[in-house]
All heavy atoms as TSV, in Angstrom:
chain	resi	resn	atom	element	x	y	z
A	1	MET	N	N	67.960	103.105	99.460
A	1	MET	CA	C	69.345	103.141	99.823
A	1	MET	C	C	69.515	104.159	100.947
A	1	MET	O	O	68.974	105.250	100.895
A	1	MET	CB	C	70.190	103.559	98.611
A	1	MET	CG	C	71.636	103.740	98.947
A	1	MET	SD	S	72.642	104.492	97.645
A	1	MET	CE	C	72.239	103.566	96.230
A	2	LEU	N	N	70.260	103.770	101.946
A	2	LEU	CA	C	70.550	104.636	103.088
A	2	LEU	C	C	72.035	104.982	103.062
A	2	LEU	O	O	72.871	104.124	102.781
A	2	LEU	CB	C	70.218	103.885	104.378
A	2	LEU	CG	C	70.541	104.584	105.677
A	2	LEU	CD1	C	69.394	104.400	106.642
A	2	LEU	CD2	C	71.808	104.034	106.285
A	3	ALA	N	N	72.350	106.240	103.315
A	3	ALA	CA	C	73.741	106.667	103.407
A	3	ALA	C	C	73.902	107.509	104.660
A	3	ALA	O	O	73.039	108.321	104.985
A	3	ALA	CB	C	74.135	107.479	102.186
A	4	ILE	N	N	75.001	107.285	105.354
A	4	ILE	CA	C	75.300	108.034	106.573
A	4	ILE	C	C	76.652	108.708	106.384
A	4	ILE	O	O	77.631	108.051	106.044
A	4	ILE	CB	C	75.337	107.108	107.800
A	4	ILE	CG1	C	74.015	106.365	107.942
A	4	ILE	CG2	C	75.643	107.908	109.069
A	4	ILE	CD1	C	74.019	105.275	109.000
A	5	GLY	N	N	76.695	110.018	106.606
A	5	GLY	CA	C	77.937	110.749	106.436
A	5	GLY	C	C	78.110	111.817	107.490
A	5	GLY	O	O	77.178	112.138	108.222
A	6	ASN	N	N	79.324	112.391	107.530
A	6	ASN	CA	C	79.575	113.382	108.557
A	6	ASN	C	C	80.399	114.579	108.106
A	6	ASN	O	O	80.717	115.441	108.916
A	6	ASN	CB	C	80.269	112.743	109.765
A	6	ASN	CG	C	81.691	112.327	109.472
A	6	ASN	OD1	O	82.023	111.999	108.347
A	6	ASN	ND2	N	82.529	112.328	110.484
A	7	TYR	N	N	80.746	114.653	106.812
A	7	TYR	CA	C	81.572	115.787	106.408
A	7	TYR	C	C	81.238	116.192	104.976
A	7	TYR	O	O	80.479	115.542	104.284
A	7	TYR	CB	C	83.057	115.451	106.572
A	7	TYR	CG	C	83.884	116.688	106.831
A	7	TYR	CD1	C	83.688	117.459	107.976
A	7	TYR	CD2	C	84.832	117.114	105.916
A	7	TYR	CE1	C	84.422	118.607	108.199
A	7	TYR	CE2	C	85.578	118.262	106.135
A	7	TYR	CZ	C	85.366	119.003	107.280
A	7	TYR	OH	O	86.085	120.152	107.505
A	8	PHE	N	N	81.835	117.296	104.555
A	8	PHE	CA	C	81.513	117.886	103.253
A	8	PHE	C	C	81.648	116.903	102.099
A	8	PHE	O	O	80.854	116.938	101.167
A	8	PHE	CB	C	82.392	119.117	102.995
A	8	PHE	CG	C	82.172	120.222	103.995
A	8	PHE	CD1	C	83.147	120.543	104.917
A	8	PHE	CD2	C	80.982	120.927	104.015
A	8	PHE	CE1	C	82.948	121.555	105.847
A	8	PHE	CE2	C	80.761	121.943	104.938
A	8	PHE	CZ	C	81.753	122.260	105.857
A	9	ASN	N	N	82.627	116.024	102.155
A	9	ASN	CA	C	82.810	115.064	101.068
A	9	ASN	C	C	81.667	114.054	100.989
A	9	ASN	O	O	81.541	113.344	100.003
A	9	ASN	CB	C	84.144	114.330	101.212
A	9	ASN	CG	C	84.240	113.527	102.488
A	9	ASN	OD1	O	83.922	114.023	103.559
A	9	ASN	ND2	N	84.694	112.304	102.387
A	10	ASP	N	N	80.810	114.001	101.989
A	10	ASP	CA	C	79.674	113.075	102.001
A	10	ASP	C	C	78.377	113.690	101.471
A	10	ASP	O	O	77.379	112.989	101.325
A	10	ASP	CB	C	79.424	112.566	103.422
A	10	ASP	CG	C	80.587	111.764	103.966
A	10	ASP	OD1	O	81.187	111.000	103.182
A	10	ASP	OD2	O	80.898	111.898	105.159
A	11	ILE	N	N	78.371	114.973	101.185
A	11	ILE	CA	C	77.136	115.650	100.760
A	11	ILE	C	C	76.542	115.013	99.508
A	11	ILE	O	O	75.340	114.756	99.453
A	11	ILE	CB	C	77.359	117.162	100.576
A	11	ILE	CG1	C	77.544	117.824	101.945
A	11	ILE	CG2	C	76.188	117.801	99.826
A	11	ILE	CD1	C	77.874	119.307	101.879
A	12	GLU	N	N	77.337	114.753	98.511
A	12	GLU	CA	C	76.808	114.156	97.278
A	12	GLU	C	C	76.175	112.794	97.558
A	12	GLU	O	O	75.106	112.473	97.038
A	12	GLU	CB	C	77.912	114.017	96.235
A	12	GLU	CG	C	77.399	113.551	94.897
A	12	GLU	CD	C	78.473	113.525	93.828
A	12	GLU	OE1	O	79.549	114.120	94.017
A	12	GLU	OE2	O	78.228	112.896	92.792
A	13	MET	N	N	76.811	111.999	98.387
A	13	MET	CA	C	76.278	110.679	98.748
A	13	MET	C	C	74.957	110.836	99.516
A	13	MET	O	O	73.988	110.115	99.250
A	13	MET	CB	C	77.310	109.948	99.613
A	13	MET	CG	C	76.820	108.643	100.193
A	13	MET	SD	S	78.035	107.858	101.267
A	13	MET	CE	C	78.062	108.971	102.677
A	14	ILE	N	N	74.901	111.778	100.429
A	14	ILE	CA	C	73.688	112.016	101.220
A	14	ILE	C	C	72.546	112.450	100.311
A	14	ILE	O	O	71.410	112.007	100.474
A	14	ILE	CB	C	73.970	113.052	102.333
A	14	ILE	CG1	C	74.829	112.406	103.425
A	14	ILE	CG2	C	72.688	113.621	102.912
A	14	ILE	CD1	C	75.370	113.383	104.456
A	15	ARG	N	N	72.837	113.305	99.347
A	15	ARG	CA	C	71.812	113.757	98.395
A	15	ARG	C	C	71.316	112.608	97.523
A	15	ARG	O	O	70.135	112.519	97.204
A	15	ARG	CB	C	72.374	114.841	97.489
A	15	ARG	CG	C	72.563	116.179	98.127
A	15	ARG	CD	C	73.149	117.139	97.121
A	15	ARG	NE	N	73.428	118.439	97.693
A	15	ARG	CZ	C	74.295	119.298	97.186
A	15	ARG	NH1	N	74.965	118.992	96.085
A	15	ARG	NH2	N	74.486	120.453	97.757
A	16	PHE	N	N	72.218	111.749	97.093
A	16	PHE	CA	C	71.895	110.663	96.173
A	16	PHE	C	C	71.054	109.568	96.828
A	16	PHE	O	O	70.161	108.996	96.198
A	16	PHE	CB	C	73.189	110.061	95.618
A	16	PHE	CG	C	72.958	108.948	94.634
A	16	PHE	CD1	C	72.630	109.232	93.319
A	16	PHE	CD2	C	73.058	107.634	95.027
A	16	PHE	CE1	C	72.406	108.202	92.408
A	16	PHE	CE2	C	72.843	106.598	94.126
A	16	PHE	CZ	C	72.519	106.889	92.817
A	17	ALA	N	N	71.320	109.292	98.069
A	17	ALA	CA	C	70.643	108.190	98.761
A	17	ALA	C	C	69.154	108.466	98.909
A	17	ALA	O	O	68.722	109.615	98.993
A	17	ALA	CB	C	71.269	107.999	100.139
A	18	GLY	N	N	68.399	107.420	98.967
A	18	GLY	CA	C	66.973	107.562	99.232
A	18	GLY	C	C	66.725	108.142	100.613
A	18	GLY	O	O	65.774	108.883	100.827
A	19	LEU	N	N	67.597	107.818	101.546
A	19	LEU	CA	C	67.547	108.367	102.904
A	19	LEU	C	C	68.966	108.747	103.287
A	19	LEU	O	O	69.810	107.890	103.518
A	19	LEU	CB	C	66.980	107.341	103.893
A	19	LEU	CG	C	66.951	107.766	105.355
A	19	LEU	CD1	C	66.096	109.019	105.547
A	19	LEU	CD2	C	66.436	106.631	106.229
A	20	GLY	N	N	69.238	110.035	103.312
A	20	GLY	CA	C	70.555	110.540	103.669
A	20	GLY	C	C	70.563	111.000	105.111
A	20	GLY	O	O	69.725	111.810	105.511
A	21	ILE	N	N	71.500	110.493	105.886
A	21	ILE	CA	C	71.562	110.798	107.310
A	21	ILE	C	C	72.913	111.415	107.636
A	21	ILE	O	O	73.959	110.904	107.239
A	21	ILE	CB	C	71.357	109.525	108.153
A	21	ILE	CG1	C	69.999	108.904	107.814
A	21	ILE	CG2	C	71.460	109.826	109.642
A	21	ILE	CD1	C	69.750	107.559	108.469
A	22	ALA	N	N	72.888	112.497	108.397
A	22	ALA	CA	C	74.110	113.151	108.856
A	22	ALA	C	C	74.314	112.852	110.339
A	22	ALA	O	O	73.350	112.668	111.090
A	22	ALA	CB	C	74.015	114.662	108.654
A	23	MET	N	N	75.553	112.819	110.732
A	23	MET	CA	C	75.901	112.643	112.134
A	23	MET	C	C	75.697	113.977	112.857
A	23	MET	O	O	75.853	115.045	112.261
A	23	MET	CB	C	77.359	112.205	112.275
A	23	MET	CG	C	77.732	110.987	111.466
A	23	MET	SD	S	76.835	109.512	111.913
A	23	MET	CE	C	77.577	109.153	113.479
A	24	ALA	N	N	75.392	113.939	114.139
A	24	ALA	CA	C	75.146	115.156	114.914
A	24	ALA	C	C	76.357	116.081	114.946
A	24	ALA	O	O	76.210	117.294	115.060
A	24	ALA	CB	C	74.723	114.800	116.331
A	25	ASN	N	N	77.555	115.533	114.827
A	25	ASN	CA	C	78.761	116.351	114.862
A	25	ASN	C	C	79.183	116.846	113.474
A	25	ASN	O	O	80.262	117.406	113.324
A	25	ASN	CB	C	79.910	115.580	115.514
A	25	ASN	CG	C	80.219	114.276	114.821
A	25	ASN	OD1	O	79.342	113.441	114.652
A	25	ASN	ND2	N	81.456	114.095	114.418
A	26	SER	N	N	78.320	116.694	112.495
A	26	SER	CA	C	78.599	117.188	111.139
A	26	SER	C	C	78.480	118.707	111.101
A	26	SER	O	O	77.719	119.300	111.873
A	26	SER	CB	C	77.575	116.620	110.148
A	26	SER	OG	O	77.613	115.222	110.130
A	27	PRO	N	N	79.169	119.344	110.144
A	27	PRO	CA	C	78.954	120.775	109.932
A	27	PRO	C	C	77.486	121.044	109.562
A	27	PRO	O	O	76.808	120.182	108.982
A	27	PRO	CB	C	79.879	121.098	108.756
A	27	PRO	CG	C	80.925	120.037	108.783
A	27	PRO	CD	C	80.216	118.805	109.278
A	28	GLU	N	N	77.010	122.223	109.874
A	28	GLU	CA	C	75.609	122.575	109.612
A	28	GLU	C	C	75.223	122.388	108.148
A	28	GLU	O	O	74.114	121.971	107.854
A	28	GLU	CB	C	75.320	124.011	110.045
A	28	GLU	CG	C	75.259	124.193	111.541
A	28	GLU	CD	C	74.210	123.331	112.213
A	28	GLU	OE1	O	73.069	123.238	111.709
A	28	GLU	OE2	O	74.540	122.735	113.256
A	29	GLU	N	N	76.125	122.690	107.225
A	29	GLU	CA	C	75.831	122.545	105.795
A	29	GLU	C	C	75.524	121.097	105.437
A	29	GLU	O	O	74.675	120.825	104.595
A	29	GLU	CB	C	77.004	123.039	104.945
A	29	GLU	CG	C	77.249	124.524	105.049
A	29	GLU	CD	C	78.220	124.881	106.187
A	29	GLU	OE1	O	78.428	124.066	107.110
A	29	GLU	OE2	O	78.768	125.990	106.141
A	30	VAL	N	N	76.203	120.174	106.074
A	30	VAL	CA	C	75.963	118.748	105.822
A	30	VAL	C	C	74.609	118.348	106.408
A	30	VAL	O	O	73.820	117.666	105.751
A	30	VAL	CB	C	77.103	117.885	106.419
A	30	VAL	CG1	C	76.825	116.406	106.208
A	30	VAL	CG2	C	78.448	118.279	105.810
A	31	LYS	N	N	74.323	118.788	107.614
A	31	LYS	CA	C	73.032	118.455	108.241
A	31	LYS	C	C	71.854	119.008	107.451
A	31	LYS	O	O	70.819	118.355	107.352
A	31	LYS	CB	C	72.997	118.971	109.675
A	31	LYS	CG	C	73.926	118.217	110.601
A	31	LYS	CD	C	73.677	118.575	112.037
A	31	LYS	CE	C	74.734	119.485	112.547
A	31	LYS	NZ	N	74.616	119.743	113.990
A	32	LYS	N	N	72.019	120.173	106.841
A	32	LYS	CA	C	70.937	120.761	106.041
A	32	LYS	C	C	70.614	119.928	104.805
A	32	LYS	O	O	69.486	119.930	104.336
A	32	LYS	CB	C	71.304	122.184	105.630
A	32	LYS	CG	C	71.246	123.167	106.763
A	32	LYS	CD	C	71.661	124.542	106.315
A	32	LYS	CE	C	71.678	125.497	107.497
A	32	LYS	NZ	N	72.187	126.828	107.125
A	33	GLU	N	N	71.591	119.239	104.264
A	33	GLU	CA	C	71.391	118.412	103.074
A	33	GLU	C	C	70.779	117.052	103.403
A	33	GLU	O	O	70.258	116.377	102.528
A	33	GLU	CB	C	72.719	118.192	102.352
A	33	GLU	CG	C	73.312	119.444	101.765
A	33	GLU	CD	C	72.479	120.040	100.638
A	33	GLU	OE1	O	71.754	119.289	99.956
A	33	GLU	OE2	O	72.561	121.263	100.444
A	34	ALA	N	N	70.834	116.650	104.656
A	34	ALA	CA	C	70.377	115.322	105.071
A	34	ALA	C	C	68.869	115.288	105.299
A	34	ALA	O	O	68.247	116.307	105.608
A	34	ALA	CB	C	71.103	114.907	106.344
A	35	ASP	N	N	68.310	114.097	105.166
A	35	ASP	CA	C	66.901	113.879	105.487
A	35	ASP	C	C	66.695	113.743	106.989
A	35	ASP	O	O	65.604	113.988	107.493
A	35	ASP	CB	C	66.405	112.594	104.804
A	35	ASP	CG	C	66.522	112.671	103.298
A	35	ASP	OD1	O	65.941	113.613	102.705
A	35	ASP	OD2	O	67.209	111.814	102.714
A	36	ALA	N	N	67.743	113.319	107.681
A	36	ALA	CA	C	67.665	113.114	109.132
A	36	ALA	C	C	69.053	113.293	109.730
A	36	ALA	O	O	70.058	113.232	109.021
A	36	ALA	CB	C	67.145	111.707	109.435
A	37	VAL	N	N	69.083	113.523	111.026
A	37	VAL	CA	C	70.340	113.643	111.762
A	37	VAL	C	C	70.296	112.627	112.895
A	37	VAL	O	O	69.297	112.523	113.609
A	37	VAL	CB	C	70.534	115.067	112.323
A	37	VAL	CG1	C	71.807	115.158	113.159
A	37	VAL	CG2	C	70.569	116.083	111.187
A	38	THR	N	N	71.379	111.883	113.041
A	38	THR	CA	C	71.483	110.886	114.102
A	38	THR	C	C	72.470	111.386	115.156
A	38	THR	O	O	73.010	112.483	115.037
A	38	THR	CB	C	71.902	109.515	113.527
A	38	THR	OG1	O	71.801	108.527	114.545
A	38	THR	CG2	C	73.307	109.535	112.973
A	39	ALA	N	N	72.715	110.604	116.165
A	39	ALA	CA	C	73.660	110.961	117.218
A	39	ALA	C	C	75.069	111.109	116.631
A	39	ALA	O	O	75.329	110.718	115.496
A	39	ALA	CB	C	73.646	109.893	118.311
A	40	SER	N	N	75.972	111.646	117.415
A	40	SER	CA	C	77.339	111.874	116.949
A	40	SER	C	C	78.129	110.578	116.829
A	40	SER	O	O	77.687	109.524	117.295
A	40	SER	CB	C	78.066	112.812	117.914
A	40	SER	OG	O	78.408	112.123	119.098
A	41	ASN	N	N	79.311	110.699	116.252
A	41	ASN	CA	C	80.211	109.543	116.141
A	41	ASN	C	C	80.525	108.972	117.523
A	41	ASN	O	O	80.613	107.755	117.686
A	41	ASN	CB	C	81.529	109.951	115.479
A	41	ASN	CG	C	81.358	110.401	114.056
A	41	ASN	OD1	O	80.256	110.494	113.549
A	41	ASN	ND2	N	82.445	110.703	113.397
A	42	ASN	N	N	80.712	109.829	118.496
A	42	ASN	CA	C	81.065	109.389	119.845
A	42	ASN	C	C	79.889	108.788	120.612
A	42	ASN	O	O	80.076	108.215	121.679
A	42	ASN	CB	C	81.660	110.544	120.649
A	42	ASN	CG	C	82.971	111.017	120.083
A	42	ASN	OD1	O	83.745	110.230	119.543
A	42	ASN	ND2	N	83.234	112.310	120.183
A	43	GLU	N	N	78.694	108.954	120.082
A	43	GLU	CA	C	77.484	108.435	120.729
A	43	GLU	C	C	76.851	107.290	119.930
A	43	GLU	O	O	75.649	107.061	120.024
A	43	GLU	CB	C	76.467	109.565	120.906
A	43	GLU	CG	C	76.990	110.692	121.765
A	43	GLU	CD	C	76.083	111.904	121.747
A	43	GLU	OE1	O	75.535	112.245	120.680
A	43	GLU	OE2	O	75.929	112.508	122.816
A	44	GLU	N	N	77.665	106.615	119.118
A	44	GLU	CA	C	77.218	105.468	118.334
A	44	GLU	C	C	76.062	105.812	117.394
A	44	GLU	O	O	75.076	105.091	117.272
A	44	GLU	CB	C	76.859	104.301	119.247
A	44	GLU	CG	C	78.032	103.851	120.100
A	44	GLU	CD	C	77.743	102.676	121.003
A	44	GLU	OE1	O	76.651	102.100	120.916
A	44	GLU	OE2	O	78.634	102.354	121.783
A	45	GLY	N	N	76.209	106.945	116.705
A	45	GLY	CA	C	75.162	107.425	115.810
A	45	GLY	C	C	74.833	106.499	114.658
A	45	GLY	O	O	73.669	106.394	114.256
A	46	VAL	N	N	75.826	105.826	114.106
A	46	VAL	CA	C	75.560	104.898	113.001
A	46	VAL	C	C	74.680	103.753	113.492
A	46	VAL	O	O	73.684	103.398	112.860
A	46	VAL	CB	C	76.873	104.373	112.382
A	46	VAL	CG1	C	76.590	103.261	111.385
A	46	VAL	CG2	C	77.632	105.501	111.715
A	47	SER	N	N	75.016	103.212	114.634
A	47	SER	CA	C	74.218	102.128	115.219
A	47	SER	C	C	72.792	102.602	115.491
A	47	SER	O	O	71.829	101.891	115.194
A	47	SER	CB	C	74.880	101.647	116.508
A	47	SER	OG	O	74.088	100.686	117.146
A	48	ALA	N	N	72.653	103.789	116.033
A	48	ALA	CA	C	71.319	104.334	116.327
A	48	ALA	C	C	70.508	104.511	115.049
A	48	ALA	O	O	69.312	104.196	115.013
A	48	ALA	CB	C	71.451	105.665	117.071
A	49	ALA	N	N	71.137	104.995	113.988
A	49	ALA	CA	C	70.430	105.193	112.716
A	49	ALA	C	C	69.997	103.862	112.115
A	49	ALA	O	O	68.867	103.738	111.623
A	49	ALA	CB	C	71.318	105.955	111.734
A	50	ILE	N	N	70.857	102.877	112.161
A	50	ILE	CA	C	70.493	101.562	111.619
A	50	ILE	C	C	69.345	100.957	112.409
A	50	ILE	O	O	68.400	100.420	111.826
A	50	ILE	CB	C	71.720	100.634	111.589
A	50	ILE	CG1	C	72.703	101.139	110.525
A	50	ILE	CG2	C	71.317	99.184	111.310
A	50	ILE	CD1	C	74.041	100.456	110.527
A	51	ARG	N	N	69.396	101.070	113.722
A	51	ARG	CA	C	68.282	100.545	114.538
A	51	ARG	C	C	66.986	101.271	114.209
A	51	ARG	O	O	65.932	100.654	114.092
A	51	ARG	CB	C	68.600	100.674	116.026
A	51	ARG	CG	C	69.589	99.643	116.530
A	51	ARG	CD	C	69.655	99.573	118.056
A	51	ARG	NE	N	69.767	100.874	118.700
A	51	ARG	CZ	C	70.913	101.506	118.984
A	51	ARG	NH1	N	72.063	100.948	118.653
A	51	ARG	NH2	N	70.906	102.668	119.596
A	52	ARG	N	N	67.053	102.590	114.046
A	52	ARG	CA	C	65.830	103.362	113.811
A	52	ARG	C	C	65.287	103.208	112.396
A	52	ARG	O	O	64.083	103.046	112.195
A	52	ARG	CB	C	66.091	104.836	114.095
A	52	ARG	CG	C	64.867	105.679	113.870
A	52	ARG	CD	C	65.060	107.081	114.325
A	52	ARG	NE	N	63.832	107.829	114.096
A	52	ARG	CZ	C	63.702	109.093	114.316
A	52	ARG	NH1	N	64.692	109.799	114.799
A	52	ARG	NH2	N	62.556	109.703	114.075
A	53	TYR	N	N	66.152	103.288	111.403
A	53	TYR	CA	C	65.678	103.368	110.017
A	53	TYR	C	C	65.735	102.047	109.259
A	53	TYR	O	O	65.155	101.953	108.175
A	53	TYR	CB	C	66.475	104.420	109.262
A	53	TYR	CG	C	66.250	105.813	109.809
A	53	TYR	CD1	C	67.218	106.440	110.600
A	53	TYR	CD2	C	65.064	106.484	109.575
A	53	TYR	CE1	C	67.015	107.707	111.121
A	53	TYR	CE2	C	64.843	107.750	110.088
A	53	TYR	CZ	C	65.818	108.346	110.862
A	53	TYR	OH	O	65.597	109.591	111.376
A	54	VAL	N	N	66.399	101.036	109.774
A	54	VAL	CA	C	66.492	99.764	109.067
A	54	VAL	C	C	65.812	98.643	109.858
A	54	VAL	O	O	64.867	98.024	109.379
A	54	VAL	CB	C	67.974	99.379	108.771
A	54	VAL	CG1	C	68.046	98.036	108.070
A	54	VAL	CG2	C	68.643	100.459	107.935
A	55	ILE	N	N	66.268	98.417	111.053
A	55	ILE	CA	C	65.764	97.295	111.845
A	55	ILE	C	C	64.315	97.492	112.271
A	55	ILE	O	O	63.521	96.556	112.215
A	55	ILE	CB	C	66.671	97.048	113.069
A	55	ILE	CG1	C	68.053	96.601	112.584
A	55	ILE	CG2	C	66.055	96.007	114.000
A	55	ILE	CD1	C	69.090	96.502	113.671
A	56	SER	N	N	63.952	98.712	112.632
A	56	SER	CA	C	62.588	98.949	113.137
A	56	SER	C	C	61.532	98.961	112.040
A	56	SER	O	O	60.350	98.980	112.322
A	56	SER	CB	C	62.532	100.265	113.913
A	56	SER	OG	O	62.702	101.359	113.022
A	57	ARG	N	N	61.944	98.927	110.790
A	57	ARG	CA	C	60.962	98.992	109.691
A	57	ARG	C	C	60.621	97.639	109.238
A	57	ARG	O	O	60.719	96.743	108.890
A	57	ARG	CB	C	61.507	99.843	108.547
A	57	ARG	CG	C	61.530	101.262	108.991
A	57	ARG	CD	C	61.947	102.161	107.885
A	57	ARG	NE	N	61.905	103.519	108.427
A	57	ARG	CZ	C	61.506	104.566	107.758
A	57	ARG	NH1	N	61.129	104.452	106.534
A	57	ARG	NH2	N	61.500	105.747	108.293
């Protein structure tokens, strides 16, 4: 399971997922909990994460 989040309310989801991804514009505490960090919301980070971690596998 992959989860992508960007704020404090997403930390539990990021921890629970098999692969938790934070957006680049997330607070540092959120990024520390994530397995990976993708581009920001303004840089199409969700699309980049899906291409990297889902489609390319």
